[in-house]
C-alpha positions in Angstrom: -0.1 0.1 -0.2 1.7 3.2 -1.2 1.3 6.5 0.3 -0.4 7.9 -2.7 -3.0 5.2 -2.6 -3.6 5.5 1.2 -4.2 9.3 0.8 -6.8 8.5 -2.0 -8.7 6.0 0.1 -8.7 8.1 3.2 -9.7 11.3 1.1 -12.8 9.3 -0.3 -13.7 7.8 3.3 -13.5 11.1 4.9 -15.6 12.8 1.9 -18.4 10.1 2.6 -18.8 10.3 6.4 -22.3 8.9 6.6 -21.7 6.1 4.3 -18.4 5.2 5.8 -20.1 5.3 9.1 -22.8 3.0 8.2 -20.5 0.7 6.3 -18.3 0.3 9.3 -21.1 -0.5 11.5 -21.7 -3.7 9.6 -18.3 -5.0 10.5 -18.1 -3.6 13.9 -21.4 -5.4 14.8 -20.1 -8.8 13.5 -16.8 -8.4 15.3 -18.4 -7.2 18.4 -20.6 -10.3 18.7 -17.5 -12.7 18.3 -15.4 -10.9 20.8 -18.2 -10.2 23.3 -19.7 -13.8 23.6 -16.5 -15.6 23.4 -15.2 -13.4 26.5 -18.6 -14.1 28.1 -18.5 -17.8 28.1 -14.9 -18.5 29.5 -15.9 -16.1 32.5 -19.2 -18.1 33.1 -17.1 -21.3 32.8 -14.7 -20.2 35.7 -17.6 -19.0 37.8 -19.3 -22.4 37.5 -16.3 -24.5 38.1 -15.0 -22.4 41.0 -11.6 -22.9 42.6 -11.1 -26.0 44.8 -7.0 -26.0 44.5 -5.4 -27.6 47.2 -3.6 -25.5 49.9 -0.1 -24.7 49.2 2.4 -25.8 51.9 4.9 -28.3 52.8 3.4 -31.0 50.5 5.3 -33.3 48.5 2.1 -35.1 47.0 -1.6 -34.4 46.6 -3.8 -37.4 45.7 -7.3 -37.2 44.5 -10.1 -39.5 43.0 -10.3 -39.4 39.1 -13.8 -38.7 39.5 -13.5 -35.8 41.9 -15.8 -37.6 44.1 -15.1 -39.2 47.6 -13.5 -42.4 48.5 -12.9 -44.4 51.7 -10.6 -42.9 54.4 -8.9 -46.2 54.7 -6.9 -45.4 51.4 -4.7 -43.2 53.8 -3.6 -46.1 55.4 -2.3 -47.6 52.2 -0.3 -44.4 51.5 1.2 -44.5 54.9 2.5 -48.0 54.4 4.9 -46.8 51.7 8.3 -46.5 53.5 9.3 -43.2 51.9 6.0 -41.6 53.2 6.5 -39.7 56.6 3.3 -37.9 56.9 -0.3 -38.4 55.5 -3.2 -35.8 55.9 -6.6 -36.8 54.8 -9.2 -34.1 54.0 -12.6 -33.7 52.7 -12.7 -30.4 50.5 -16.1 -29.2 49.1 -17.6 -25.9 48.1 -20.7 -24.7 50.1 -23.4 -22.5 49.2 -25.3 -20.6 51.9 -29.1 -19.9 51.5 -30.1 -16.3 51.4 -31.3 -16.5 55.1 -27.8 -17.7 56.3 -25.6 -15.5 53.8 -23.3 -13.1 55.4 -23.3 -9.4 54.8 -19.9 -7.6 54.3 -18.8 -4.3 55.3 -19.3 -3.1 51.8 -23.0 -4.3 51.6 -22.2 -7.2 49.3 -23.3 -10.7 50.2 -21.0 -13.7 51.0 -22.7 -16.9 50.3 -19.9 -19.2 48.8 -17.2 -21.0 50.7 -14.8 -23.7 50.4 -15.0 -26.1 53.3 -11.7 -28.0 54.3 -12.4 -30.8 56.8 -8.7 -31.6 58.0 -7.4 -33.8 60.6 -6.1 -31.4 63.2 -3.5 -33.9 64.4 -1.4 -33.6 61.1 -3.1 -30.5 59.2 -0.7 -28.0 60.9 2.5 -30.0 60.1 1.4 -30.4 56.5 0.3 -26.9 55.7 1.9 -23.6 56.8 -1.1 -21.8 58.2 -0.4 -19.0 60.7 -3.1 -17.5 63.0 -3.9 -13.8 63.5 -6.0 -14.7 66.6 -7.3 -17.7 68.7 -6.2 -21.1 68.3 -5.9 -24.0 65.8 -8.3 -27.2 65.8 -7.9 -29.8 68.6 -8.1 -33.4 68.0 -11.3 -33.5 70.3 -13.0 -30.4 68.7 -16.3 -31.0 67.0 -18.4 -27.9 65.9 -15.4 -25.6 65.7 -14.1 -23.5 62.8 -11.3 -21.5 61.4 -12.0 -18.4 59.2 -10.0 -16.2 57.2 -8.8 -12.7 58.4 -10.4 -11.4 55.4 -13.8 -13.0 56.4 -13.5 -11.7 59.8 -12.7 -8.1 58.7 -15.6 -7.8 56.0 -18.2 -9.2 58.5 -16.8 -8.2 62.0 -16.8 -11.9 63.4 -14.1 -13.0 65.5 -13.1 -15.7 68.1 -16.0 -16.8 70.3 -18.7 -15.9 67.7 -20.9 -18.5 66.0 -21.2 -19.3 62.3 -24.2 -21.4 61.2 -23.9 -23.6 58.2 -26.4 -25.7 56.3 -25.9 -29.5 56.6 -27.2 -32.7 55.6 -28.8 -33.0 59.0 -30.3 -29.6 58.9 -28.1 -26.8 60.6 -24.7 -27.0 62.5 -23.6 -24.1 64.6 -19.9 -23.6 64.5 -17.8 -21.7 67.1 -15.0 -19.7 65.7 -12.0 -20.6 67.5 -9.1 -18.9 65.4 -8.7 -16.7 62.6 -6.2 -17.4 59.9 -3.8 -14.9 58.3 -1.2 -14.5 55.3 -3.4 -16.6 52.7 -4.1 -15.6 49.3 -7.6 -15.2 48.3 -9.1 -17.9 46.0 -12.5 -16.6 45.0 -14.5 -18.2 47.8 -13.8 -17.8 51.4 -12.2 -20.9 53.2 -13.2 -22.6 56.3 -11.3 -25.1 58.3 -13.5 -27.5 60.3 -12.5 -30.9 61.9 -12.8 -33.9 59.3 -15.2 -35.8 61.3 -17.6 -32.8 61.4 -17.1 -32.3 57.7 -18.0 -35.8 57.0 -21.2 -35.3 59.1 -21.9 -31.9 57.2 -21.8 -33.4 53.8 -23.4 -36.8 54.8 -20.2 -38.6 53.8 -19.3 -40.8 56.9 -15.9 -42.4 56.7 -15.2 -40.6 53.4 -12.5 -38.0 52.1 -11.6 -36.7 48.7 -8.1 -35.5 49.2 -4.8 -36.9 50.5 -1.6 -34.8 51.1 1.7 -36.4 51.9 5.2 -35.8 52.9 8.5 -37.8 51.9 11.3 -38.7 53.7 14.3 -36.5 53.2 16.6 -37.6 50.2 13.8 -40.0 48.8 13.2 -39.7 45.0 9.9 -37.7 44.5 8.9 -38.9 41.3 9.6 -42.4 42.2 7.6 -42.3 45.3 4.7 -40.5 43.5 4.7 -43.5 41.1 4.8 -46.0 43.9 1.6 -44.4 45.5 -0.1 -44.6 42.2 0.8 -48.1 41.6 -0.6 -49.1 45.1 -3.8 -47.3 44.9 -4.7 -48.2 41.2 -6.4 -46.4 38.4 -8.9 -44.7 40.3 -6.7 -42.0 41.6 -4.7 -39.1 40.2 -1.9 -36.6 41.2 -3.2 -33.3 42.2 -6.2 -31.7 44.2 -9.9 -31.5 43.6 -10.3 -29.4 40.4 -13.5 -28.4 38.5 -14.4 -30.9 35.8 -15.2 -30.6 32.2 -19.0 -31.6 32.5 -19.8 -27.9 31.6 -17.8 -28.2 28.4 -20.5 -29.7 26.3 -23.0 -27.1 27.2 -20.5 -24.0 26.9 -19.1 -25.4 23.5 -22.8 -25.6 22.3 -23.4 -22.1 23.3 -20.0 -20.9 21.7 -21.2 -22.6 18.5 -24.5 -20.6 18.3 -22.9 -17.3 19.3 -20.0 -17.8 16.7 -22.6 -18.7 14.1 -24.3 -15.4 15.0 -21.1 -13.4 14.6 -19.9 -15.1 11.4 -23.4 -14.5 9.7 -23.3 -10.9 11.0 -19.8 -10.4 9.4 -20.8 -12.2 6.3 -23.6 -9.9 6.0 -21.2 -7.0 6.5 -19.5 -8.4 3.5 -22.5 -7.9 1.6 -22.7 -4.4 2.8 -19.1 -3.7 1.7 -19.8 -5.2 -1.7 -22.6 -3.0 -2.2 -21.0 0.1 -0.9 -18.1 -0.4 -3.3 -20.4 -0.9 -6.4 -21.8 2.4 -5.2 -18.0 3.7 -5.3 -17.5 2.5 -8.8 -20.7 4.2 -10.0 -20.0 7.3 -8.4 -16.3 7.6 -9.4 -16.3 6.0 -13.1 -15.3 9.4 -14.4 -12.8 9.8 -11.7 -11.3 6.4 -12.5 -11.5 6.9 -16.2 -9.8 10.3 -15.8 -7.0 8.5 -13.7 -6.6 5.8 -16.3 -6.4 8.5 -19.0 -3.4 10.2 -17.4 -1.4 7.0 -16.7 -2.7 5.1 -13.7 -2.4 1.3 -14.3 -5.1 -1.3 -13.6 -3.0 -2.4 -10.7 -3.1 1.1 -9.2 -6.7 1.3 -9.4 -7.0 -2.4 -7.9 -4.8 -1.3 -4.9 -6.6 1.9 -4.5 -10.0 0.2 -4.0 -8.4 -2.7 -2.0 -6.8 -0.1 0.1 -10.1 1.6 0.9 -11.6 -1.8 1.7 -8.5 -2.7 3.9 -8.9 0.5 6.0 -12.7 -0.1 6.6 -11.6 -3.7 7.7 -8.9 -2.4 9.9 -11.0 0.3 11.6 -14.1 -1.7 11.8 -12.3 -4.6 13.4 -10.5 -2.4 16.0 -13.8 -0.6 17.0 -15.7 -4.1 17.0 -13.1 -5.6 19.3 -13.4 -2.6 21.9 -17.3 -2.8 21.6 -17.1 -6.6 22.1 -15.1 -6.1 25.4 -17.8 -3.6 26.4 -20.5 -5.8 25.5 -19.1 -8.8 27.5 -18.8 -6.5 30.5 -22.3 -5.2 30.3 -23.9 -8.7 29.7 -22.0 -10.0 32.8 -23.4 -7.1 34.7 -26.9 -7.7 33.7 -26.4 -11.6 34.2 -24.8 -11.3 37.6 -28.3 -11.2 39.6 -29.4 -14.2 37.8 -26.1 -16.2 38.4 -26.2 -15.4 42.0 -29.9 -16.1 42.4 -30.1 -19.3 40.6 -26.5 -20.8 40.4 -25.2 -19.1 43.5 -22.2 -18.0 41.8 -20.6 -14.7 40.9 -18.6 -13.5 37.8 -15.8 -11.1 38.3 -15.2 -10.0 34.5 -15.0 -11.2 30.9 -11.9 -13.4 30.1 -10.6 -13.1 26.6 -8.0 -15.7 25.1 -5.7 -14.6 22.4 -7.4 -16.8 19.7 -10.6 -14.8 20.1 -9.1 -11.7 18.9 -7.0 -13.5 16.1 -10.4 -15.0 14.8 -12.2 -11.7 15.0 -9.4 -10.0 13.1 -9.2 -12.8 10.4 -12.8 -12.6 9.8 -13.2 -8.9 10.1 -10.3 -8.0 7.9 -10.5 -11.0 5.5 -14.2 -10.8 4.5 -13.9 -7.1 4.0 -11.1 -7.5 1.6 -12.9 -10.5 -0.2 -16.1 -8.2 -0.4 -14.0 -5.6 -2.2 -12.4 -7.9 -4.8 -15.3 -8.0 -7.3 -15.8 -4.2 -7.2 -12.0 -3.7 -7.5 -11.9 -5.9 -10.7 -14.7 -3.8 -12.1 -12.9 -0.5 -11.2 -9.8 -2.2 -13.2 -11.9 -2.5 -16.4 -13.1 1.2 -16.3 -12.0 3.4 -19.3 -13.0 6.8 -20.3 -14.9 5.2 -23.3 -17.0 3.1 -21.1 -18.5 5.9 -19.4 -20.4 6.7 -22.7 -21.9 3.2 -23.3 -25.3 2.2 -22.3 -26.2 -0.5 -19.9 -26.7 -3.9 -21.8 -29.9 -5.4 -20.3 -29.7 -8.5 -22.3 -26.2 -9.5 -21.3 -27.5 -8.8 -17.7 -30.3 -11.2 -18.1 -27.9 -14.0 -19.3 -25.7 -13.3 -16.5 -28.6 -13.4 -14.0 -29.7 -16.9 -15.7 -26.2 -18.2 -14.9 -26.2 -16.8 -11.7 -29.6 -18.4 -10.9 -28.1 -21.9 -11.8 -25.1 -21.5 -9.4 -27.6 -20.2 -6.6 -29.7 -23.3 -6.9 -26.6 -25.4 -6.8 -25.6 -23.7 -3.6 -29.0 -23.9 -1.9 -29.2 -27.6 -2.8 -25.5 -27.9 -1.1 -26.9 -26.1 1.9 -29.7 -28.4 2.2 -27.4 -31.3 1.9 -25.3 -30.0 4.6 -28.0 -29.9 7.0 -29.0 -33.5 6.1 -25.4 -34.5 6.8 -26.1 -34.3 10.6 -22.6 -32.5 10.9 -22.5 -29.4 12.8 -19.6 -28.0 10.9 -21.0 -28.7 7.6 -24.2 -27.3 8.8 -22.4 -24.0 9.6 -21.0 -23.8 6.1 -24.6 -24.6 4.7 -26.0 -21.5 6.4 -23.3 -19.5 4.3 -23.9 -21.2 1.2 -27.6 -20.6 1.7 -27.0 -16.8 2.1 -24.8 -16.8 -1.0 -27.3 -18.8 -3.0 -30.1 -16.5 -2.1 -28.1 -13.5 -3.5 -27.4 -15.2 -6.8 -30.8 -16.7 -7.4 -32.5 -13.2 -6.6 -32.4 -11.6 -9.9 -34.5 -14.1 -11.8 -37.2 -13.4 -9.3 -36.9 -9.5 -9.4 -39.2 -8.9 -12.3 -42.2 -11.2 -11.6 -42.1 -9.8 -7.9 -41.8 -6.3 -8.8 -44.6 -6.5 -11.3 -46.6 -8.1 -8.3 -45.9 -5.5 -5.8 -45.7 -2.6 -8.2 -49.5 -3.2 -8.9 -50.2 -2.8 -5.1 -48.0 0.3 -4.9 -49.7 1.9 -8.0 -52.8 1.9 -5.8 -51.1 4.5 -3.5 -48.3 6.2 -5.7 -50.0 6.0 -9.0 -47.7 6.9 -11.7 -44.7 7.1 -9.4 -45.0 3.4 -8.5 -44.9 2.6 -12.3 -41.8 4.5 -12.8 -40.1 2.8 -9.6 -41.2 -0.6 -10.9 -39.5 0.1 -14.3 -36.3 1.4 -12.7 -36.0 -1.9 -10.8 -36.6 -4.2 -13.6 -34.2 -2.3 -16.0 -31.3 -3.2 -13.3 -32.4 -6.5 -11.8 -28.8 -7.5 -10.9 -28.4 -4.4 -8.5 -31.9 -4.5 -7.2 -31.4 -8.3 -6.5 -28.3 -7.7 -4.5 -29.9 -5.1 -2.4 -32.9 -7.3 -1.9 -30.7 -10.0 -0.8 -29.0 -7.8 1.8 -32.6 -6.9 3.2 -33.5 -10.7 2.7 -30.5 -11.8 4.8 -31.1 -9.3 7.6 -34.8 -10.1 8.0 -34.1 -13.9 7.4 -31.9 -13.7 10.6 -34.5 -11.8 12.4 -37.1 -14.3 11.5 -34.7 -17.2 12.1 -33.5 -16.4 15.4 -37.0 -15.2 16.5 -37.9 -18.9 15.7 -34.7 -20.1 17.7 -36.0 -18.0 20.7 -39.5 -19.5 20.4 -38.0 -23.0 20.2 -35.9 -22.5 23.2 -38.9 -20.8 25.1 -41.4 -23.4 24.2 -39.1 -26.3 24.5 -37.9 -25.3 28.0 -41.3 -24.9 29.0 -42.1 -28.4 28.0 -39.0 -29.8 29.7 -40.0 -28.1 33.0 -43.6 -29.3 32.9 -42.3 -33.0 32.3 -39.4 -33.4 34.3 -40.1 -30.9 37.2 -43.9 -31.1 37.3 -44.4 -32.6 40.9 -46.8 -30.8 43.2 -44.0 -29.6 45.7 -40.3 -29.3 45.3 -37.4 -28.9 47.6 -34.8 -27.2 45.5 -31.2 -26.8 46.2 -29.5 -23.5 46.3 -27.7 -23.8 43.1 -29.5 -25.3 40.0 -26.4 -26.7 38.9 -26.5 -29.9 41.2 -22.9 -30.3 41.8 -22.4 -26.5 42.3 -21.9 -26.4 46.3 -25.2 -27.9 47.2 -25.3 -29.7 50.6 -28.1 -32.0 50.2 -29.9 -34.1 53.1 -29.7 -37.5 54.5 -32.2 -40.1 54.6 -34.1 -38.5 57.7 -35.3 -35.7 55.4 -37.4 -38.1 53.1 -38.5 -40.1 56.1 -40.0 -36.8 57.7 -41.6 -35.9 54.4 -43.1 -39.4 54.0 -44.8 -39.0 57.3 -46.6 -35.9 56.6 -50.5 -36.9 56.1 -51.6 -36.6 52.6 -48.1 -37.0 51.0 -48.0 -39.5 48.2 -44.8 -40.7 46.2 -41.7 -39.0 47.2 -38.4 -39.0 45.1 -35.1 -37.5 45.2 -32.1 -36.6 42.9 -28.5 -37.4 43.9 -25.2 -36.5 42.0 -21.8 -37.8 41.4 -19.3 -37.2 38.8 -17.7 -40.2 36.6 -14.7 -40.1 34.2 -15.0 -41.5 30.9 -12.2 -41.2 28.4 -10.7 -38.4 30.1 -13.9 -36.5 30.2 -16.0 -35.7 33.1 -19.8 -37.2 33.2 -22.1 -35.8 35.6 -24.2 -38.8 37.1 -27.7 -38.3 38.6 -28.9 -40.9 40.9 -32.7 -41.5 40.6 -35.0 -44.2 42.3 -36.1 -46.4 39.4 -39.4 -47.1 41.4 -40.5 -43.6 42.7 -39.1 -41.4 40.1 -41.5 -42.3 37.5 -44.4 -42.1 39.9 -43.5 -38.4 40.5 -41.9 -37.2 37.3 -39.9 -38.5 34.3 -37.4 -37.8 31.8 -37.8 -36.7 28.2 -36.9 -39.4 25.8 -35.4 -39.2 22.4 -34.5 -42.8 22.2 -35.3 -45.9 24.3 -38.4 -47.4 25.8 -39.9 -45.2 28.3 -42.2 -47.8 29.7 -39.7 -50.4 30.7 -36.5 -48.4 31.0 -36.9 -47.6 34.6 -37.2 -51.4 35.6 -34.0 -52.0 33.5 -32.2 -49.1 35.2 -32.8 -50.9 38.4 -31.4 -54.2 37.3 -27.6 -54.4 36.9 -25.3 -51.6 35.7 -27.5 -49.7 33.1 -27.2 -45.9 32.3 -29.5 -43.4 30.4 -27.5 -40.8 28.9 -28.8 -37.3 27.7 -28.8 -35.9 24.3 -25.7 -33.6 24.6 -23.4 -36.4 25.8 -24.7 -39.0 23.2 -24.3 -36.2 20.3 -21.0 -35.2 21.2 -19.6 -38.7 21.9 -21.4 -40.7 19.3 -23.2 -42.9 21.8 -26.2 -45.1 20.6 -28.5 -47.5 22.5 -26.7 -50.6 23.6 -23.3 -49.1 23.7 -21.1 -50.0 26.7 -19.6 -47.2 28.6 -16.6 -47.7 30.9 -16.9 -45.3 33.8 -14.1 -44.6 36.0 -15.8 -44.7 39.6 -14.3 -43.9 43.1 -12.6 -47.3 42.9 -12.4 -49.5 39.8 -13.7 -48.7 36.4 -17.1 -50.2 35.8 -19.0 -51.1 32.6 -22.4 -49.6 32.0 -24.7 -50.2 29.4 -26.7 -47.4 27.7 -30.4 -48.2 27.7 -31.9 -44.9 26.7 -31.1 -41.4 25.7 -33.1 -38.9 27.7 -32.9 -35.7 29.8 -34.4 -33.3 32.3 -34.6 -29.7 32.6 -31.8 -29.1 35.1 -29.3 -31.0 33.3 -30.0 -30.9 29.7 -27.0 -28.4 29.3 -24.5 -30.7 30.8 -23.1 -34.0 29.7 -25.1 -36.1 32.2 -26.0 -39.9 32.7 -28.8 -41.2 34.9 -28.2 -44.4 37.0 -30.1 -46.0 40.0 -29.3 -44.5 43.4 -28.0 -48.0 44.7 -25.4 -48.2 41.9 -24.4 -44.4 42.7 -23.9 -45.4 46.5 -22.0 -48.7 45.7 -19.8 -47.3 42.9 -19.4 -43.4 43.7 -20.1 -43.5 47.5 -22.8 -40.7 47.2 -26.1 -41.0 49.2 -27.0 -37.1 49.8 -30.3 -36.1 48.3 -29.7 -32.7 46.7 -33.5 -32.2 45.2 -36.7 -33.6 46.6 -39.9 -34.0 44.5 -43.2 -34.6 46.3 -46.8 -35.3 45.2 -49.6 -35.3 47.2 -52.6 -37.7 47.3 -55.8 -37.0 45.5 -57.8 -36.6 48.7 -55.2 -34.5 50.6 -55.7 -31.0 52.0 -53.5 -28.7 50.1 -53.1 -26.1 52.6 -52.4 -28.6 55.4 -49.8 -30.5 53.2 -48.1 -27.2 52.1 -47.7 -26.0 55.7 -46.3 -29.3 57.1 -43.7 -29.5 54.2 -42.7 -25.8 54.6 -42.1 -26.3 58.4 -39.8 -29.4 57.5 -37.9 -27.3 54.8 -37.5 -24.5 57.6 -35.4 -27.2 59.4 -33.1 -27.7 56.3 -32.1 -24.3 55.0 -30.1 -26.0 52.4 -33.3 -26.4 50.5 -36.0 -23.8 49.1 -39.6 -25.0 49.2 -41.8 -24.3 46.3 -45.2 -25.5 45.4 -45.5 -26.3 41.6 -47.2 -23.0 40.8 -44.5 -21.0 42.7 -41.6 -22.7 41.0 -43.1 -22.4 37.6 -43.8 -18.5 38.0 -40.1 -18.0 39.3 -38.4 -20.0 36.3 -40.7 -18.6 33.7 -40.1 -15.1 34.8 -36.5 -15.8 34.4 -36.9 -17.3 30.8 -38.8 -14.1 29.9 -35.3 -12.6 29.6 -34.9 -14.3 26.4 -37.5 -11.9 24.9 -34.8 -9.2 25.2 -32.9 -11.3 22.2 -35.5 -9.5 19.8 -33.7 -6.1 20.5 -30.3 -7.8 19.4 -32.3 -9.2 16.3 -33.5 -5.8 15.1 -30.0 -4.5 15.6 -28.7 -7.3 13.2 -31.1 -6.2 10.4 -30.0 -2.7 10.6 -26.8 -3.3 8.1 -29.8 -4.0 5.4 -30.9 -0.5 5.6 -27.4 0.4 4.8 -27.5 -1.6 1.7 -30.9 -0.1 0.8 -29.7 3.6 1.0 -26.6 2.7 -1.0 -28.7 1.1 -3.7 -31.1 4.0 -4.0 -28.1 6.5 -3.9 -26.7 4.5 -7.1 -30.1 4.9 -8.6 -30.3 8.5 -8.1 -26.7 9.1 -9.4 -27.1 7.0 -12.6 -30.5 8.8 -13.4 -29.4 12.3 -12.7 -30.2 13.3 -16.4 -33.5 11.1 -16.2 -34.6 13.1 -13.0 -33.7 16.2 -14.4 -35.8 15.7 -17.5 -38.7 14.7 -15.5 -38.4 18.1 -13.5 -38.1 19.9 -16.9 -41.4 18.4 -18.2 -43.2 19.4 -14.9 -42.6 16.7 -12.3 -42.6 18.3 -8.8 -40.2 17.6 -6.1 -42.8 15.9 -4.2 -43.4 13.5 -7.1 -39.7 12.6 -7.3 -39.6 11.9 -3.5 -42.7 9.7 -4.0 -40.9 7.9 -7.0 -38.0 7.3 -4.9 -40.0 6.2 -1.8 -42.1 3.9 -4.0 -38.9 2.1 -5.4 -37.4 2.0 -1.8 -40.6 0.3 -0.6 -40.6 -2.1 -3.7 -37.2 -3.1 -2.8 -38.1 -3.6 0.8 -41.2 -5.6 -0.1 -39.2 -8.0 -2.2 -36.6 -8.4 0.5 -39.1 -8.9 3.1 -40.9 -11.6 1.1 -37.6 -13.5 0.5 -36.6 -12.9 4.1 -39.7 -14.4 5.4 -39.2 -17.6 3.5 -35.7 -17.7 4.0 -35.9 -17.1 7.8 -38.2 -20.0 8.5 -36.1 -22.4 6.6 -32.8 -20.8 8.3 -34.5 -21.1 11.7 -35.1 -24.8 11.1 -31.4 -25.2 10.3 -30.4 -23.5 13.5 -32.8 -25.7 15.6 -31.5 -28.7 13.7 -27.9 -27.6 14.3 -28.8 -27.4 17.9 -30.1 -31.0 17.9 -27.1 -32.2 16.4 -25.1 -31.2 19.4 -27.7 -32.7 21.7 -29.8 -29.7 22.8 -33.1 -31.3 21.6 -35.8 -28.8 21.0 -38.9 -28.9 18.7 -38.9 -26.2 16.0 -41.5 -23.5 16.8 -43.1 -21.0 14.6 -42.2 -17.6 15.6 -45.3 -15.3 15.0 -43.8 -12.4 16.9 -40.5 -12.7 14.7 -42.4 -12.8 11.5 -44.5 -9.7 12.3 -41.4 -7.9 13.6 -39.6 -8.7 10.2 -42.8 -7.3 8.3 -42.6 -4.0 10.1 -38.8 -3.7 10.1 -38.6 -4.4 6.7 -41.3 -2.0 5.4 -40.1 0.5 7.9 -36.8 0.5 6.6 -38.2 0.9 3.0 -39.6 4.4 4.3 -36.5 5.4 6.3 -34.2 4.2 3.2 -35.6 6.6 1.0 -35.0 9.7 3.0 -31.3 10.4 2.2 -31.5 9.4 -1.4 
């Protein structure tokens, strides 16, 4: 890029400030979507996963289960038996979420409700970890309900030695006495609490269980050799390192990233259409200027470089602004989502997190598509000569070209359809782009018949001006088709994503009604079952069943398994009581007999997102790494429930969960009442029981549905984003009408000379704009329905199974926006 070409490019861009700004918006919008959502999702992943890393200290070895679950405390004796190991410290380390009623209030006014509870053996914990005290004492071997809190927590809440800290427990509530305050520890995102190991086992309903072992080696021993000896002795179910968050969220976050990246790529491709139309406008406006440059010696290469330089500058500026706007978008969305995360998932998000590849991807697409969009207009500019300015347009050649383009368009649309049938997410993504390009190529063939159809309607309103507008479009069907295609794409996206929102909303309501439809629910503090919930022991279910008027009662339990290096969340259900109270939504398998099968032997139901991403089918054998040895489970159905449809999840019997994963805590309880029961009496009795177990929130079915539906209503705000996505099509409409005015300066002057008023000229341009908008809207409605079906189908491919829903709101909005753009687009030209 020479200085001369750069100056010419900058001079033109500065001279057309409005058009430059509108064109930049198209690129900025697409880049903003890609950067913003790819900064949002990692931040949410970090918040969901939390931080359970081991305490740094004088530790030579940390051992935990491959499944991140609990294992028998006698494993510590096996490690102690190795000669080079001099000290072993067992621990039970788990996150804990406080209910709102027990949450602590900091001096700043913020709420503290997430903790990392470390149940430690007081006899060896001080030797293993370097923990200093700011006040009080350490835990003693004969302590029971005592706790150490961090200095930061003490300062924020005003609590000190001798004060009481109440925590929810599997038995109800445990009141702890603060005996010491630790100091000098780095913050880890959640406040740390140290309690005796035996008390932690009672708190979490894990008698005789631990999930972390720390060890020190004898001086002079070979650390690597000792670590390997420990692993060899314990077997395949253990790993080096402490408890870390798993990858069961990966499938859901990858699916979300797929949807948002598709959204951003489509926006940038649409921006490419706008760039293409803008540079076609440039060529028309500057044919004489380019011809003069050619006449005084400018080579074709110079003209090509000049146009591409303008394209490059637009790409660079638009990408840079888009990245800044993307960071602001992610930050703003996280601020808006923080109340939802704190209310339902009991977690908080500090700020967006951006990986370097996000900016590289955005830059590659933003600049690359902009340059590609400028290639064809640059090629047209190379062929401009002073003589060509005088030559008339050859309509016959344009019709032949349109015919060839139509064949190519039909071919691309057919390939797009085949990509959907391939059941491959990557090919479906490519198919969406092929569909948009094919739509633009096939458009010129339909311009004449559609223009005649809508022209008759316009003539009723605009009389003669409507007939002139119809003739203007049919003389240049190629240009009109490109503009109509830009409008079509914008409105197709609006209709398609409106259908996607309608499908998500309707689908989730169906999931809620089917899988959470019991009369009463004891809900955990976090809707992510493994997200710091305490649960309850068997006495809670016994108390509920003892209430007069209570019918079937069932519960959900949770653990994590390892399969081929990936975490699989396991939900334990009672095969007898679960189908009596609620049920799963099945996509494969025999719903009638599957629960009986689940209770006999090691069988598993997997949800759609796990099956789709791992190619799992009925009858497959899955090797699950349990808390001990690996076990073989047979897939007997593919089904899911509302709470866990986003996570890679398997459903097994509660007896198998207890035997293989040592988990017996009930994290959620669903209750039905008998037909003859007094609803008020049953509800009051159950509320009283829930009051003794603050780890749960009690809901009637109506209360739960009202709360969750209110949260889901936030999806309706997506329509604002959809309208913004359609705005770039307005730019294309303004550009095309501007070209029309420029090319027909003499014609318009002649009309004025023979008596046409300014009002009639304005009406003619408005009629032409409305005609283009009507054509684009018609195509957009049809294309949007098909594109929406593709997007819902793409979600089904990654395991998020939702039926396609027809979005009446999206269609009405598209019609209003399309025709509204037709009026607005005529104002400037």
